[in-house]
C-alpha positions as a printed Julia matrix, in Angstrom:
90×3 Matrix{Float64}:
 -24.01   -94.8   20.63
 -25.4    -97.88  22.33
 -22.52  -100.18  23.07
 -24.26  -103.23  24.52
 -27.42  -104.36  26.28
 -26.08  -103.5   29.74
 -25.17  -100.0   28.61
 -28.51   -99.38  26.88
 -30.53  -100.59  29.9
 -28.57   -98.31  32.21
 -28.99   -95.38  29.81
 -32.76   -95.87  29.67
 -32.93   -96.13  33.46
 -30.81   -92.99  33.8
 -33.06   -91.04  31.44
 -36.17   -92.05  33.39
 -34.53   -91.19  36.73
 -33.46   -87.75  35.48
 -36.95   -87.07  34.17
 -38.54   -88.06  37.5
 -35.92   -86.04  39.38
 -36.75   -82.88  37.45
 -40.48   -83.35  38.11
 -39.99   -83.8   41.85
 -37.53   -80.89  42.01
 -40.02   -78.62  40.24
 -42.74   -79.77  42.64
 -40.51   -78.77  45.57
 -40.14   -75.25  44.19
 -43.88   -74.95  43.55
 -44.72   -76.21  47.04
 -42.26   -73.78  48.63
 -43.85   -70.83  46.9
 -47.34   -72.11  47.77
 -46.4    -72.47  51.43
 -44.96   -68.97  51.44
 -48.26   -67.59  50.1
 -50.47   -69.65  52.4
 -48.65   -68.5   55.53
 -50.18   -65.06  55.07
 -53.68   -66.25  54.12
 -55.8    -66.92  57.23
 -58.45   -68.86  55.3
 -56.05   -71.41  53.76
 -53.79   -71.95  56.79
 -55.54   -75.2   57.68
 -54.01   -76.8   54.55
 -50.47   -75.88  55.57
 -49.79   -79.26  57.19
 -50.84   -81.04  53.99
 -48.36   -79.01  51.94
 -45.54   -79.68  54.4
 -46.27   -83.41  54.07
 -46.09   -83.23  50.29
 -42.87   -81.22  50.53
 -41.19   -83.83  52.72
 -42.33   -86.61  50.35
 -40.84   -84.77  47.36
 -37.58   -84.15  49.2
 -37.34   -87.84  50.06
 -37.91   -88.83  46.43
 -35.3    -86.32  45.24
 -32.73   -87.93  47.55
 -33.67   -91.43  46.35
 -33.45   -90.38  42.71
 -30.07   -88.7   43.23
 -28.72   -92.02  44.49
 -30.31   -93.87  41.57
 -28.81   -91.43  39.07
 -25.39   -91.89  40.63
 -25.72   -95.69  40.42
 -26.86   -95.53  36.79
 -23.89   -93.38  35.85
 -21.56   -95.88  37.51
 -23.25   -98.74  35.66
 -22.84   -96.93  32.33
 -19.18   -96.27  33.11
 -18.61   -99.95  33.96
 -20.41  -101.07  30.82
 -18.33   -98.75  28.65
 -15.1    -99.95  30.24
 -16.0   -103.63  29.84
 -16.87  -102.99  26.18
 -13.58  -101.14  25.63
 -11.58  -103.88  27.3
 -13.2   -106.6   25.17
 -12.63  -104.55  22.02
  -8.92  -104.09  22.83
  -8.44  -107.81  23.43
  -9.65  -108.71  19.93
C-alpha cells in the first residue's frame, strides 16, 4: 500500500537498487567461475587482468548498492512513521 509520495518514491528507488544489486551480484559469481577456468587455460591467460578489473568494479558497485538499499529502507521506515503519526493526530 502506497502511503504517500515520499514512501512511494523510496519504494521505487529500493526496487531499482535491489534489481541492480542482484545483477551485479550475479556478475560477480559468473566472473569468479570464469577466472577459475581461465587460470588453467594457457591461451586465455592474457585476459585474466581484464576479468579481475571487472570483478573489482562489480564488488565496488555491490557495496554502493548495499548502502543505497539500507538508506532506502530507512527512508521508507521514516515515511511510514510520519504517516502513522499524522493519522493518529487526526
